[in-house]
C-alpha positions as CSV (number, residue, x, y, z in Angstrom):
1,M,-114.4,104.0,27.0
2,Q,-114.1,101.7,30.4
3,P,-111.8,99.2,30.5
4,Q,-112.7,95.6,30.1
5,H,-111.7,94.8,33.6
6,S,-114.3,97.6,35.5
7,S,-116.8,95.6,36.2
8,R,-114.8,92.4,37.7
9,N,-115.0,92.8,41.8
10,P,-112.3,93.5,43.9
11,H,-111.1,89.5,44.4
12,E,-110.9,88.9,41.0
13,L,-108.4,91.9,40.1
14,Y,-106.0,91.1,43.1
15,Y,-105.7,87.8,41.6
16,L,-105.1,89.3,38.1
17,N,-102.5,91.4,39.5
18,M,-100.7,89.0,41.2
19,Q,-100.9,86.7,38.1
20,R,-99.0,89.4,36.5
21,A,-96.8,90.0,39.3
22,R,-95.9,86.6,39.1
23,E,-95.3,86.5,35.6
24,K,-92.9,88.8,35.9
25,M,-90.9,87.7,38.6
26,E,-90.3,84.3,36.0
27,K,-88.7,86.5,33.0
28,L,-86.6,88.6,35.8
29,E,-85.7,85.2,36.8
30,K,-85.1,83.5,33.5
31,G,-83.1,86.7,32.6
32,T,-81.0,86.4,35.1
33,K,-79.3,82.5,35.8
34,R,-79.0,81.9,39.8
35,R,-75.7,80.5,41.2
36,L,-75.7,76.5,41.6
37,R,-75.9,76.0,45.2
38,V,-73.4,72.5,45.8
39,C,-73.0,71.1,49.4
40,V,-69.7,68.8,49.7
41,A,-69.4,66.7,52.9
42,T,-66.4,65.8,53.5
43,C,-66.2,62.6,56.1
44,N,-62.6,62.0,57.1
45,R,-58.7,62.9,55.8
46,A,-58.9,61.0,53.1
47,D,-61.7,62.2,50.9
48,Y,-61.0,65.6,51.8
49,S,-57.5,65.4,49.8
50,K,-59.7,64.9,46.8
51,L,-62.9,67.2,47.8
52,A,-60.6,70.0,48.9
53,P,-58.9,71.0,45.2
54,I,-63.4,71.4,43.9
55,M,-64.3,73.0,47.1
56,F,-61.4,75.6,46.1
57,G,-62.5,76.0,42.2
58,I,-66.4,76.2,43.6
59,K,-65.3,79.0,45.8
60,A,-63.0,80.6,43.4
61,H,-66.8,81.0,40.8
62,S,-68.7,82.8,43.4
63,D,-70.4,84.4,41.0
64,V,-72.0,80.4,39.3
65,F,-71.4,78.4,42.6
66,D,-72.3,78.7,46.2
67,L,-71.0,76.5,48.4
68,E,-71.8,74.5,51.7
69,V,-69.9,72.4,53.5
70,V,-70.8,69.6,55.8
71,V,-68.5,67.7,58.3
72,L,-69.3,64.4,59.5
73,G,-67.4,60.9,60.5
74,S,-64.0,60.8,61.8
75,H,-62.7,64.9,61.1
76,L,-64.8,65.3,64.3
77,I,-62.9,62.7,66.4
78,D,-60.0,63.6,69.2
79,D,-58.6,60.3,67.9
80,Y,-58.1,60.8,64.6
81,G,-56.5,63.8,64.8
82,N,-59.7,66.1,64.7
83,T,-59.0,67.0,61.1
84,F,-62.0,69.3,60.0
85,R,-59.6,71.8,61.8
86,M,-57.0,71.5,58.7
87,I,-60.9,72.2,56.4
88,E,-61.0,75.5,58.6
89,Q,-57.6,76.5,58.3
90,D,-58.5,76.0,54.4
91,E,-61.2,79.2,54.9
92,F,-64.2,77.2,54.7
93,D,-67.0,78.1,56.5
94,I,-68.6,74.6,58.2
95,G,-72.1,75.1,57.6
96,S,-72.4,71.7,59.1
97,K,-70.8,69.3,61.7
98,L,-72.4,66.4,62.5
99,H,-71.3,63.7,64.8
100,T,-72.3,60.5,63.3
101,I,-69.2,57.9,64.4
102,V,-70.5,55.4,66.8
103,R,-67.3,54.2,69.1
104,G,-66.6,50.6,69.0
105,E,-64.4,50.0,65.5
106,D,-66.3,46.9,65.0
107,E,-69.0,45.5,62.2
108,A,-71.4,46.5,64.5
109,A,-70.0,50.3,65.4
110,M,-70.7,50.8,61.9
111,V,-73.5,50.1,61.2
112,E,-74.7,52.0,64.1
113,S,-72.8,54.7,62.9
114,V,-74.8,54.9,58.9
115,G,-78.0,54.6,60.9
116,L,-76.6,57.5,63.2
117,A,-76.2,59.6,60.5
118,L,-78.9,58.9,58.9
119,V,-81.3,60.4,61.8
120,K,-79.2,63.5,61.4
121,L,-78.5,64.7,58.2
122,P,-82.5,65.0,56.6
123,D,-82.4,68.3,58.9
124,V,-79.2,69.3,57.8
125,L,-79.7,68.7,54.3
126,Q,-83.5,69.7,54.5
127,R,-82.4,73.6,55.3
128,L,-79.0,73.8,53.2
129,S,-81.8,72.8,50.2
130,P,-78.6,72.0,48.2
131,D,-79.6,71.6,43.8
132,V,-76.0,69.1,44.0
133,L,-74.5,67.1,46.9
134,I,-70.9,65.7,46.2
135,V,-69.8,63.0,48.0
136,H,-67.0,60.6,47.4
137,G,-65.4,57.3,47.2
138,D,-66.4,54.2,49.2
139,R,-67.1,54.6,52.9
140,F,-69.8,53.5,55.1
141,D,-70.3,57.8,56.1
142,A,-70.2,58.6,52.2
143,L,-73.0,56.0,51.9
144,A,-75.3,57.4,54.2
145,L,-75.0,60.5,52.7
146,A,-75.9,59.3,49.3
147,T,-79.1,57.2,51.1
148,A,-80.2,60.4,52.3
149,A,-79.9,62.7,49.2
150,A,-81.3,59.8,47.0
151,L,-84.3,59.7,49.2
152,M,-85.3,63.9,50.1
153,N,-84.7,64.6,45.7
154,I,-81.6,66.1,46.0
155,R,-79.3,65.5,42.9
156,I,-75.7,63.5,43.9
157,L,-72.5,63.5,42.3
158,H,-70.7,60.8,43.0
159,L,-66.8,60.8,43.0
160,E,-64.3,57.9,41.5
161,G,-66.9,55.4,41.0
162,G,-66.6,52.9,38.8
163,E,-63.5,51.4,40.2
164,V,-62.6,48.1,41.8
165,S,-60.5,47.6,44.4
166,G,-61.1,43.7,45.8
167,T,-62.9,44.1,49.3
168,I,-66.6,45.3,50.8
169,D,-65.7,49.1,49.5
170,D,-66.8,47.7,46.4
171,S,-69.7,47.1,47.1
172,I,-70.3,50.0,48.8
173,R,-68.7,52.7,46.2
174,H,-70.8,50.5,43.3
175,A,-74.3,50.9,45.7
176,I,-73.5,55.0,45.9
177,S,-72.8,55.0,42.4
178,K,-76.5,53.5,42.0
179,L,-77.9,55.8,44.2
180,A,-75.9,59.3,42.8
181,H,-77.3,61.2,39.0
182,Y,-73.5,62.4,38.3
183,H,-70.3,60.3,38.3
184,A,-67.3,62.1,37.7
185,C,-64.1,59.1,37.5
186,C,-60.7,58.7,37.0
187,T,-59.5,56.2,34.3
188,R,-61.5,54.3,31.5
189,S,-62.0,51.2,33.6
190,A,-63.3,53.2,35.9
191,E,-66.5,55.0,33.0
192,R,-66.7,51.3,31.1
193,H,-67.5,49.6,34.1
194,L,-70.4,52.2,35.0
195,I,-71.4,52.2,31.4
196,A,-71.7,48.5,32.1
197,M,-73.4,48.7,35.5
198,C,-76.1,50.7,33.4
199,E,-75.5,54.0,34.6
200,D,-76.6,57.0,31.8
201,H,-73.1,57.6,29.0
202,S,-74.1,60.6,29.1
203,R,-73.9,61.2,32.9
204,I,-70.4,60.1,33.5
205,L,-67.4,62.7,32.9
206,L,-63.8,61.2,32.6
207,A,-62.2,63.9,35.2
208,G,-59.6,62.4,36.6
209,C,-58.4,62.0,40.3
210,P,-59.4,65.8,42.0
211,S,-56.1,65.3,44.4
212,Y,-53.6,65.0,41.1
213,D,-54.4,68.8,39.6
214,K,-52.6,69.7,43.7
215,L,-49.9,66.8,43.7
216,L,-48.5,67.0,40.3
217,S,-47.9,70.8,40.7
218,A,-47.4,70.8,44.3
219,H,-44.8,67.7,44.7
220,K,-41.4,70.2,43.5
221,R,-41.6,72.4,46.8
222,E,-37.8,72.9,47.1
223,D,-39.1,73.1,50.8
224,Y,-39.0,69.4,50.9
225,A,-36.2,68.6,52.9
226,D,-37.4,71.2,56.1
227,I,-40.6,68.6,56.1
228,I,-39.0,65.4,55.7
229,K,-37.0,66.6,58.9
230,A,-40.0,68.0,60.8
231,W,-41.7,64.8,60.2
232,L,-38.7,62.3,60.6
233,G,-35.8,64.5,62.3
234,D,-32.8,66.2,61.3
235,N,-30.3,63.2,59.8
236,V,-33.1,61.6,57.8
237,K,-32.3,62.2,53.7
238,E,-34.5,61.7,50.9
239,Q,-35.1,58.2,49.5
240,D,-33.8,56.5,52.8
241,Y,-37.5,56.2,54.9
242,I,-40.5,54.4,54.8
243,V,-43.9,55.4,54.7
244,A,-46.8,53.0,56.4
245,L,-50.1,53.1,56.2
246,Q,-51.9,49.9,56.6
247,H,-56.1,50.3,57.5
248,P,-58.1,47.1,58.1
249,V,-60.3,45.1,55.6
250,T,-63.7,45.0,57.6
251,T,-64.2,41.5,55.6
252,D,-61.4,39.9,57.1
253,I,-60.2,41.5,59.9
254,K,-58.4,39.1,61.9
255,N,-56.1,38.3,58.8
256,S,-56.2,42.0,58.5
257,I,-54.3,42.5,61.8
258,K,-51.6,39.8,61.1
259,I,-50.7,41.3,58.5
260,Y,-50.5,44.6,60.3
261,D,-48.0,42.5,62.9
262,L,-45.4,41.0,60.4
263,M,-45.7,44.5,58.5
264,L,-44.2,45.5,61.5
265,D,-41.8,43.3,62.5
266,A,-40.8,43.4,59.0
267,L,-40.0,47.6,59.6
268,I,-38.0,46.7,62.7
269,S,-36.0,44.7,61.4
270,F,-35.3,46.1,57.9
271,N,-34.3,49.1,60.4
272,K,-35.3,52.4,58.5
273,K,-36.9,55.2,59.4
274,T,-40.4,54.8,59.1
275,L,-42.9,57.3,59.0
276,I,-46.6,55.2,60.2
277,L,-49.6,56.7,60.0
278,F,-52.6,55.7,62.6
279,P,-55.4,53.4,60.7
280,N,-58.8,54.7,59.6
281,I,-61.6,54.3,61.9
282,D,-63.4,50.7,60.4
283,A,-63.7,48.1,62.1
284,G,-59.8,46.0,63.4
285,S,-58.5,49.6,64.1
286,K,-58.8,49.8,67.4
287,E,-57.1,46.2,67.9
288,M,-54.1,47.1,64.9
289,V,-52.9,50.1,66.9
290,R,-53.4,47.8,70.3
291,V,-50.7,46.2,68.3
292,M,-49.0,48.8,67.4
293,R,-49.0,50.0,70.6
294,K,-47.7,46.3,71.9
295,K,-44.2,46.4,70.0
296,G,-44.0,49.7,71.6
297,I,-43.5,51.7,67.9
298,E,-45.1,55.1,69.4
299,Q,-41.6,55.2,71.0
300,H,-39.0,53.2,68.7
301,P,-36.8,55.6,68.1
302,N,-36.9,54.4,64.1
303,F,-40.3,55.7,64.3
304,R,-42.9,58.0,64.0
305,A,-46.1,57.6,64.6
306,V,-49.1,60.1,63.5
307,K,-52.9,60.5,63.7
308,H,-52.9,63.2,60.3
309,V,-50.4,64.8,58.5
310,P,-51.5,67.9,56.2
311,F,-51.7,66.7,52.6
312,E,-49.3,69.4,51.0
313,Q,-47.1,68.0,53.7
314,F,-48.1,64.1,53.1
315,I,-47.8,64.8,49.1
316,Q,-43.8,65.4,49.8
317,L,-43.6,63.1,52.2
318,V,-44.8,60.0,49.2
319,A,-42.7,61.3,46.6
320,H,-39.6,61.6,48.3
321,A,-39.9,58.6,50.5
322,G,-37.5,55.7,49.9
323,C,-40.8,53.1,50.0
324,M,-44.5,53.4,50.8
325,I,-46.2,50.3,52.5
326,G,-49.4,49.0,53.9
327,N,-52.7,48.8,52.1
328,S,-53.6,52.7,51.7
329,S,-55.4,53.7,48.1
330,C,-52.3,56.9,48.1
331,G,-49.9,54.0,47.1
332,V,-51.8,52.7,44.1
333,R,-52.7,55.7,43.5
334,E,-51.5,59.3,44.3
335,A,-47.6,57.3,44.5
336,G,-47.9,56.1,41.3
337,A,-47.2,60.1,39.6
338,F,-44.0,60.3,41.3
339,G,-42.7,57.0,40.6
340,T,-41.9,56.2,44.4
341,P,-42.0,52.2,44.8
342,V,-44.8,50.7,46.6
343,I,-46.0,47.4,48.4
344,N,-49.2,46.9,49.1
345,L,-49.8,44.3,51.4
346,G,-53.0,41.9,51.0
347,S,-56.2,42.4,49.1
348,R,-57.6,45.9,50.0
349,Q,-56.3,47.1,46.6
350,T,-55.6,44.0,44.6
351,G,-58.3,45.3,42.2
352,R,-57.2,48.8,41.4
353,E,-55.6,50.0,38.2
354,T,-52.0,50.6,38.9
355,G,-48.7,51.6,37.6
356,E,-45.2,49.4,37.1
357,N,-44.2,51.3,40.9
358,V,-46.7,49.0,42.9
359,L,-45.5,45.3,44.1
360,H,-48.3,43.1,45.2
361,V,-48.0,41.0,48.2
362,R,-51.4,39.3,48.4
363,D,-50.6,36.4,50.8
364,A,-48.1,38.7,53.1
365,D,-48.6,35.7,55.6
366,T,-44.7,35.4,57.1
367,H,-42.4,38.4,58.6
368,N,-39.8,37.1,55.0
369,K,-41.7,37.6,52.1
370,I,-42.1,41.9,53.5
371,Y,-39.0,41.6,54.2
372,H,-38.0,40.4,50.8
373,A,-40.7,42.7,49.4
374,L,-38.7,45.6,51.3
375,E,-35.4,44.5,50.4
376,L,-37.2,44.4,46.5
377,Q,-38.4,47.7,46.2
378,F,-36.5,49.9,49.0
379,G,-34.6,53.1,47.3
380,K,-36.0,52.0,43.6
381,R,-37.7,54.5,40.9
382,Y,-40.1,54.4,38.6
383,P,-41.0,56.3,36.0
384,C,-44.1,58.6,37.0
385,S,-47.3,56.8,35.9
386,K,-50.5,59.7,35.1
387,I,-53.4,56.6,35.2
388,Y,-55.6,58.6,37.5
389,G,-55.2,61.9,36.1
390,D,-53.5,64.7,34.5
391,G,-53.8,67.3,36.8
392,N,-57.1,68.9,35.3
393,A,-59.8,67.4,37.5
394,V,-61.1,70.2,38.6
395,P,-61.5,72.6,35.7
396,R,-63.3,69.8,34.3
397,I,-65.9,68.7,37.1
398,L,-67.2,72.7,37.0
399,K,-67.7,73.0,33.6
400,F,-69.6,69.3,34.1
401,L,-71.5,70.7,37.2
402,Q,-72.0,74.3,35.4
403,A,-73.8,71.7,32.9
404,I,-77.1,70.3,34.4
405,D,-79.7,71.2,33.7
406,L,-82.3,71.5,37.2
407,D,-85.4,71.5,34.9
408,E,-84.6,67.8,33.9
409,P,-87.0,65.0,35.7
410,L,-85.3,64.1,39.0
411,Q,-85.9,60.7,38.4
412,K,-82.1,58.9,37.1
413,T,-83.0,56.2,34.2
414,F,-80.6,53.4,33.3
415,C,-79.2,52.3,30.3
416,F,-79.7,48.3,30.1
417,P,-77.5,46.6,27.4
418,P,-77.0,46.8,24.5
419,V,-74.1,49.4,25.9
420,K,-73.3,51.9,24.1
421,E,-69.3,52.3,22.7
422,C,-67.2,54.0,25.4
423,I,-67.2,57.7,24.0
424,S,-65.4,59.8,26.7
425,Q,-67.6,62.5,27.5
426,D,-65.2,65.8,28.9
427,I,-65.7,69.7,28.9
428,D,-68.5,70.5,27.5
429,H,-69.1,67.1,26.6
430,I,-66.6,67.5,23.7
431,L,-64.6,64.6,23.0
432,E,-60.9,64.6,23.5
433,T,-58.1,63.1,21.1
434,Q,-56.0,60.5,22.5
435,S,-52.6,61.2,21.5
436,A,-49.2,60.8,22.1
437,L,-46.0,63.1,22.6
438,A,-43.6,61.8,19.8
439,V,-40.0,62.8,19.7
440,D,-37.6,62.1,17.0
441,L,-33.9,62.4,17.9
442,G,-31.9,62.6,15.0
443,G,-28.6,63.3,13.5
444,T,-29.7,67.1,12.3
445,N,-32.3,68.2,13.8
446,L,-35.0,67.4,17.3
447,R,-38.7,66.4,16.3
448,V,-41.1,66.8,18.6
449,A,-44.9,65.9,17.7
450,I,-48.6,65.9,18.7
451,V,-50.0,62.6,17.0
452,S,-53.8,61.5,17.5
453,M,-54.8,57.4,18.0
454,T,-55.5,58.0,13.8
455,G,-51.8,58.7,13.1
456,K,-52.4,62.2,12.1
457,I,-49.7,64.7,13.7
458,M,-51.8,67.6,15.2
459,K,-48.7,69.5,15.2
460,K,-45.2,69.6,14.8
461,Y,-42.1,71.5,16.6
462,T,-38.6,71.4,14.8
463,Q,-35.1,72.6,16.0
464,A,-31.4,71.9,15.4
465,N,-30.2,69.0,17.6
466,P,-27.7,70.7,20.2
467,K,-24.5,68.9,20.4
468,T,-24.2,68.4,24.6
469,Y,-26.4,66.2,26.5
470,E,-27.5,68.9,28.8
471,E,-28.6,71.1,25.9
472,R,-30.8,68.1,24.7
473,I,-31.8,67.8,26.9
474,A,-33.0,70.8,28.5
475,L,-34.3,71.3,24.9
476,I,-36.4,68.1,24.3
477,L,-38.1,69.0,28.3
478,S,-38.8,72.3,26.6
479,M,-40.5,71.5,23.0
480,C,-42.3,68.5,25.2
481,K,-43.8,71.8,27.2
482,E,-44.7,74.1,24.7
483,A,-46.4,70.8,23.2
484,L,-48.1,69.7,26.0
485,K,-49.9,73.6,26.1
486,D,-50.9,73.6,22.9
487,A,-51.8,69.8,23.2
488,V,-55.1,71.6,25.4
489,H,-55.8,74.1,22.8
490,L,-56.2,71.5,20.4
491,N,-58.4,69.6,22.5
492,C,-56.0,66.5,23.1
493,R,-55.5,64.5,25.9
494,I,-51.5,63.6,25.7
495,L,-51.3,59.2,26.8
496,G,-47.8,59.1,27.1
497,V,-44.4,60.2,25.6
498,G,-42.6,58.2,23.0
499,V,-38.7,58.7,21.7
500,S,-37.0,57.7,19.0
501,T,-33.3,57.7,18.8
502,G,-30.4,56.2,16.8
503,G,-28.3,53.8,18.1
504,R,-28.8,50.6,20.5
505,V,-31.5,50.8,22.8
506,N,-32.8,49.2,26.4
507,P,-36.5,49.8,25.8
508,Q,-37.5,48.2,29.1
509,E,-35.2,50.7,31.2
510,G,-35.7,53.6,28.2
511,V,-31.6,53.6,28.0
512,V,-29.6,54.7,25.3
513,L,-26.8,52.3,25.5
514,H,-24.9,52.8,22.9
515,S,-25.3,55.9,19.7
516,T,-24.2,56.1,16.4
517,K,-21.1,58.8,15.8
518,L,-23.7,61.5,14.1
519,I,-25.3,62.0,17.7
520,Q,-22.5,63.0,20.3
521,E,-22.9,62.7,23.8
522,W,-25.5,59.5,23.4
523,S,-24.2,56.9,25.3
524,S,-25.4,54.9,28.7
525,V,-28.2,58.2,28.2
526,D,-31.2,57.8,30.7
527,I,-33.6,59.4,28.6
528,R,-36.7,58.2,30.4
529,S,-36.3,59.3,34.2
530,P,-35.9,63.4,33.2
531,I,-38.6,63.2,31.0
532,S,-41.2,61.2,32.9
533,D,-40.3,63.5,36.6
534,T,-40.8,66.7,34.5
535,L,-43.7,65.9,32.3
536,H,-45.5,63.3,35.0
537,L,-46.4,60.7,32.2
538,P,-45.0,57.5,31.1
539,V,-42.1,57.5,28.6
540,W,-40.9,54.8,25.9
541,V,-37.8,54.8,24.7
542,D,-36.9,53.2,21.2
543,N,-34.1,52.8,18.2
544,D,-35.8,54.7,15.1
545,G,-35.2,51.8,12.8
546,N,-38.1,49.8,15.2
547,C,-39.8,53.4,15.1
548,A,-40.3,52.6,11.7
549,A,-41.4,49.2,11.8
550,L,-43.3,49.8,14.5
551,A,-44.9,52.7,12.3
552,E,-45.5,50.4,9.3
553,R,-47.4,48.0,11.9
554,K,-49.9,50.8,13.2
555,F,-50.3,53.4,10.7
556,G,-48.9,51.5,7.1
557,H,-48.1,48.6,4.9
558,G,-47.5,46.7,8.0
559,K,-50.7,46.8,9.4
560,G,-52.7,43.2,9.6
561,V,-48.9,41.0,8.9
562,E,-47.7,38.7,11.3
563,N,-44.0,39.0,9.8
564,F,-42.4,41.7,7.7
565,V,-39.0,43.9,8.0
566,A,-39.3,47.4,7.8
567,I,-35.7,48.8,6.8
568,I,-35.5,53.4,6.8
569,T,-33.0,54.8,4.6
570,G,-32.1,58.0,6.0
571,T,-28.7,59.2,7.2
572,G,-27.7,55.9,7.7
573,I,-29.4,52.7,7.8
574,G,-31.4,51.2,9.8
575,G,-34.8,49.0,10.5
576,G,-36.7,46.8,12.4
577,I,-38.0,43.2,12.9
578,V,-41.4,42.1,13.0
579,Q,-42.3,38.4,13.7
580,H,-45.8,37.0,15.0
581,N,-47.1,40.8,15.3
582,E,-44.1,41.3,18.1
583,L,-40.9,43.5,17.6
584,I,-37.5,41.6,18.1
585,H,-35.0,43.8,19.9
586,G,-32.5,40.7,20.9
587,S,-30.6,39.6,23.7
588,T,-28.3,42.6,24.1
589,F,-31.0,45.2,21.9
590,C,-29.1,44.6,19.0
591,A,-31.4,42.7,16.8
592,A,-32.4,44.7,13.1
593,E,-29.6,46.5,13.1
594,L,-30.2,46.5,9.3
595,G,-27.1,48.5,8.0
596,H,-24.7,46.7,9.8
597,I,-25.2,43.5,7.8
598,M,-21.4,43.4,6.0
599,V,-22.3,43.0,2.5
600,S,-18.4,42.8,1.5
601,L,-15.3,41.8,3.6
602,D,-13.0,44.8,1.7
603,G,-15.5,48.0,1.5
604,P,-15.5,51.1,2.7
605,E,-15.0,52.4,6.1
606,C,-18.8,52.5,8.3
607,L,-19.3,55.0,11.2
608,C,-19.6,51.9,13.5
609,G,-15.8,50.9,12.3
610,S,-16.5,47.8,10.3
611,R,-16.2,47.3,6.4
612,G,-17.7,46.6,4.0
613,C,-22.0,47.3,5.8
614,I,-25.2,48.5,4.1
615,E,-24.4,51.5,5.3
616,A,-21.0,52.7,3.8
617,Y,-22.6,52.1,0.6
618,A,-26.2,53.0,0.4
619,S,-27.1,55.7,3.4
620,G,-27.8,59.3,2.6
621,M,-23.9,60.0,4.7
622,A,-22.8,56.9,2.0
623,L,-24.0,59.3,-0.7
624,Q,-22.9,62.2,0.1
625,R,-19.2,61.1,0.6
626,E,-19.5,59.5,-3.4
627,T,-21.0,62.9,-5.0
628,K,-18.3,65.3,-2.7
629,R,-15.8,63.0,-4.5
630,L,-17.1,62.7,-7.9
631,H,-17.4,66.3,-7.4
632,D,-13.9,67.0,-6.1
633,E,-12.9,64.9,-9.5
634,D,-15.3,67.2,-11.5
635,L,-17.2,64.1,-12.0
636,L,-20.3,65.3,-11.3
637,I,-21.8,68.3,-13.0
638,V,-23.6,67.4,-16.5
639,E,-25.6,70.0,-18.4
640,G,-28.6,70.3,-17.0
641,L,-27.1,70.8,-13.3
642,S,-25.0,72.9,-11.7
643,V,-24.0,73.2,-8.0
644,K,-23.4,76.9,-6.8
645,N,-20.3,78.6,-5.4
646,E,-20.0,76.8,-1.7
647,E,-23.5,75.0,-1.9
648,P,-22.6,71.4,0.1
649,V,-22.6,69.2,-2.7
650,N,-25.6,65.8,-1.5
651,A,-26.8,62.9,-2.1
652,I,-29.6,65.1,-4.2
653,H,-27.3,66.2,-6.5
654,L,-26.0,62.3,-7.1
655,I,-29.0,61.4,-8.2
656,N,-30.4,64.5,-10.1
657,A,-27.2,63.8,-11.4
658,A,-27.9,60.5,-12.7
659,R,-31.1,61.1,-13.6
660,L,-29.7,63.6,-16.0
661,G,-27.5,60.5,-18.0
662,N,-24.0,60.8,-15.7
663,T,-22.9,57.5,-15.6
664,K,-20.5,57.5,-12.8
665,A,-23.5,59.1,-10.8
666,E,-25.7,55.8,-12.1
667,S,-22.6,53.6,-11.1
668,V,-22.6,54.7,-7.6
669,L,-26.3,54.7,-6.6
670,K,-26.0,51.2,-8.7
671,T,-23.5,49.5,-6.4
672,A,-25.6,51.2,-3.2
673,G,-29.3,49.7,-4.9
674,T,-26.9,46.2,-5.2
675,A,-25.4,47.1,-1.5
676,L,-28.6,47.2,0.0
677,G,-30.9,44.4,-2.0
678,V,-27.7,42.1,-0.8
679,G,-28.3,42.6,2.4
680,I,-32.1,42.1,2.3
681,V,-31.3,39.2,0.4
682,N,-29.8,37.7,4.0
683,I,-32.9,39.1,5.7
684,L,-34.8,37.2,3.8
685,H,-32.9,33.8,3.9
686,T,-32.7,34.7,7.8
687,V,-35.9,35.8,9.2
688,N,-38.3,34.7,5.4
689,P,-40.9,37.7,6.1
690,S,-43.8,38.2,4.1
691,L,-43.1,41.9,3.5
692,V,-39.9,44.4,3.1
693,I,-41.3,47.9,3.1
694,L,-38.3,50.4,2.8
695,S,-39.5,53.8,4.2
696,G,-37.3,57.1,4.1
697,V,-36.0,59.8,1.6
698,L,-34.0,57.4,0.2
699,A,-36.7,54.5,-0.6
700,S,-38.6,55.0,-3.1
701,H,-35.7,55.3,-4.8
702,Y,-33.5,52.2,-4.2
703,E,-37.0,50.0,-4.6
704,Q,-36.9,48.8,-8.2
705,P,-32.7,47.9,-7.7
706,V,-33.6,46.2,-4.9
707,Q,-36.1,43.6,-6.4
708,Q,-33.8,43.5,-9.1
709,V,-31.4,41.6,-6.7
710,I,-33.7,40.0,-4.4
711,R,-35.0,38.0,-8.2
712,Q,-31.6,37.3,-9.0
713,R,-30.2,36.2,-5.8
714,A,-32.7,35.4,-3.6
715,L,-33.7,32.0,-3.3
716,S,-36.2,30.3,-5.3
717,S,-38.5,30.2,-2.8
718,A,-38.2,33.9,-1.4
719,Q,-37.9,35.5,-5.0
720,G,-42.0,36.1,-4.7
721,I,-41.4,38.5,-1.2
722,Q,-43.3,41.7,-2.1
723,V,-40.9,44.8,-1.7
724,M,-43.0,48.1,-1.0
725,T,-42.1,52.0,-0.1
726,S,-43.7,53.1,2.5
727,D,-46.4,56.1,2.5
728,L,-45.7,57.1,5.7
729,D,-43.9,60.6,5.6
730,E,-42.7,61.0,9.3
731,P,-42.0,57.0,10.2
732,A,-40.0,57.5,13.1
733,L,-41.9,60.1,15.0
734,L,-45.2,57.9,14.4
735,G,-43.3,54.9,14.9
736,A,-42.3,56.5,18.9
737,A,-46.2,57.4,18.7
738,S,-47.7,54.2,18.1
739,M,-45.3,52.9,21.6
740,V,-47.5,55.2,23.4
741,L,-51.2,54.9,22.1
742,D,-50.6,50.9,21.8
743,Y,-49.5,50.1,25.4
744,S,-51.3,52.7,27.5
745,T,-54.5,51.8,25.9
746,R,-54.4,48.3,26.5
747,R,-52.5,48.2,29.8
748,T,-53.8,45.4,31.6
749,Y,-52.8,45.5,35.5
């Protein structure tokens, strides 16, 4: 039998064979996914600090990505340090160097620079033919990059879109966002802004700032003192110098120069060693340099004027500075991760989210204002803030890049209102659970838990509470570090740390002022700083009784109740008072010490040193004392109850004895319940809540006696107030977590 195609002419056979060959090649290509060709374009020293961690990540995954690097802008100008050299020192192959800056440092020069870049970029982008171009931020150079790539049908990933700073940078940043196809933003607010700008939510990644990946791991270098000496001199100590970095505001150049002049005068008067960096290349920078040279800053003994500091060293200098001043985004972003005090001058960054370390001097119109700001900020330390990232941005961005489907239509779509509810897209587009680390410092045990936004305890850790301060802090840090590692596997994003502890606490400073005798060596202790400095997380601290009230307000019976009192009955007696939905702390943080309300003038001695306190009657310690007394007098054991040899007796034995008909035990519990009830009557007559919540291990045993005392002894107007037993198993941990979950997600700036 002859083949069916034997009658076809040679031309038909040729095209048939070619078609079969193409089909075979397509099948082979589908079987082996090609590398994603990623072009990273960097314009200046600032954007390289954000792009470099991503570039290193791409380079480390050469089996998945093919990296091309384009350098343009001020990187290639001698007056700005020829910073392209640091890219070469990082061993990146620079595929193209484009001289795109038209000198003049005024508005017209900026426009001409954009035009020059648009003339030169098409040839480069056509030659490189990237699948994705990564563009950072809000510079005019980046606008040229995004414009060229969008017109040439190249997919754009924009970093740090959606942020607000308050200058022309906003307009440029938002314009780049509209040109970009994908977004990796730093904060939840930025994510929401992008959604409000009608960007497709499925193409927005809440990644955090890439520079945080490097600075959170690198700023604890042991050689920081050598770096300080290298840049500022041998006699300069940690936190005894200033870093100054002021850029022009292109929409108000005249005022920018005036503020710069006043800042230099204030720094000269303040008389501290200062590392001052030259301004960027924006319009107005030439005039600012003239002001600096006119004042002789480059020759002044207190100043070291430099064009560029390598990012790794700059991290050290900012982290250990006594203060940072100017209007650089580094001050409102990276410096917060170290708790470094910052003075932000003028309007250039006033729209950005900041931690409490930033003091704004928006109308910096006098030398005295800036000098006074230096007096207020210099030498202070603040809690570490992770508003802009948690150190895991690069892995998220690499995953996001890998997920890009090159077969999807290139034309971007806009999601016009109504806007979808804000749901964070993250690694593999899986929602990370917003969570808190909760620490409960009890008299016996130290506990740490990962708690989700809904109050679910994802994982809990328990250790015996050490006796000394050093051991206790070390154990807290060790347990928290373990929890942070587990949080990654549990897909939890830790927003901060909440600490519940006994004693009198100043929650504003995160300091335990006086502790109970149950927790030794725990007075005048700053808990916040060591935890925040080590974990790079914001930390909240409060009394365990207050935490019980906060837990009820967020997760328990107090949810939606405007005025209530929570009383925790455990080893001691504590509590918290919520009035008009706010926790009451008092002028010296002594409010709601409910366990030390006196119900008798000559009652048993209390651990506080007084007599007749509720705690001396109704706490676990008090019941244990009475149980031991009955046991020693052979009045505890009844039929059905036994105590093993050498077994320590406790409140449970007393409760069981009372249930089995031991009248002596019943009398002790009745006295305890009456004492607690009388104390609560005093509370009702003082703050008149609508609800009393009893929590803790003894709560269920006290609910009925307390209600009975209220009916007998309270004013008729207070007798109808409801008393309930808490449904929460871990009020101290949940309350500690609620401080984080409430404030870190509703923070306003």
